[in-house]
C-alpha positions in Angstrom: 0.0 -0.1 0.0 1.5 3.4 -0.4 3.3 5.4 1.7 0.4 8.4 1.8 -2.9 6.0 1.6 -1.9 4.2 4.7 -0.8 7.0 6.7 -4.5 8.5 5.8 -5.7 5.3 6.9 -3.2 5.6 9.7 -5.9 9.2 10.8 -8.7 7.9 10.7 -8.1 5.0 12.6 -6.5 7.0 15.2 -9.6 9.5 14.9 -12.0 10.4 18.1 -14.8 11.2 15.7 -17.9 9.4 16.0 -18.0 8.7 11.8 -21.8 9.9 11.1 -23.7 7.6 9.0 -26.5 10.2 9.0 -25.8 12.4 7.0 -25.6 9.2 4.1 -28.4 8.6 1.6 -29.5 5.6 1.9 -29.3 3.7 -1.5 -33.0 2.9 -2.0 -32.8 2.9 -6.5 -34.1 -0.3 -8.8 -30.9 -3.0 -8.4 -32.5 -5.0 -11.0 -30.9 -3.4 -13.6 -27.8 -4.0 -12.2 -24.7 -6.3 -14.0 -22.1 -8.2 -11.4 -19.1 -7.8 -12.6 -19.6 -5.5 -15.5 -16.0 -2.8 -14.9 -14.4 -6.4 -13.2 -12.0 -7.6 -15.3 -9.0 -10.5 -14.1 -6.0 -11.1 -15.1 -6.0 -14.0 -17.9 -2.6 -15.8 -18.5 -2.8 -17.5 -21.9 -1.5 -21.1 -21.5 -2.2 -25.0 -23.9 -3.8 -27.2 -22.1 -5.0 -30.6 -22.5 -8.2 -31.8 -22.4 -10.1 -34.6 -23.3 -12.4 -33.9 -26.3 -15.3 -34.8 -25.0 -15.0 -32.4 -21.7 -14.5 -29.7 -24.3 -16.7 -31.0 -26.8 -19.6 -30.4 -23.2 -19.1 -27.2 -21.7 -19.3 -26.8 -25.9 -22.2 -27.1 -26.5 -23.5 -26.1 -22.6 -22.3 -23.0 -22.7 -24.6 -20.4 -20.9 -25.8 -17.9 -23.6 -23.9 -14.8 -23.9 -21.3 -16.8 -22.4 -18.1 -18.6 -24.1 -17.5 -22.0 -22.8 -13.8 -21.7 -22.1 -15.9 -19.0 -19.3 -17.6 -21.8 -18.6 -15.0 -23.8 -17.8 -13.2 -21.5 -16.0 -16.4 -20.9 -14.0 -16.3 -24.8 -13.1 -12.6 -24.7 -12.5 -13.1 -21.1 -9.7 -15.9 -23.2 -8.2 -13.8 -26.5 -7.6 -10.7 -24.6 -5.6 -13.7 -23.2 -3.4 -14.7 -26.6 -2.8 -11.1 -28.5 -2.0 -9.8 -24.9 -0.4 -10.9 -26.3 3.4 -8.6 -29.6 2.1 -5.6 -28.0 1.6 -5.3 -24.9 4.4 
């Protein structure tokens, strides 16, 4: 973290002034049209990965509309990691 940002955080943490949340307007808008992850793009790394042909075929036939099959494979790998992460800690 840059030193100037850390200094600001430290100053806020040391401050005795209460945070006035009553001055912050409540977000009451309609969020039904919101798009999750619209601006977040994780860094991608191009690799060569050999997968069984039937796996690739399944993902190509079953990926959600508007999403590529490689994105579906990436999501499946993330779900696998999330389920198995507790075992490696």
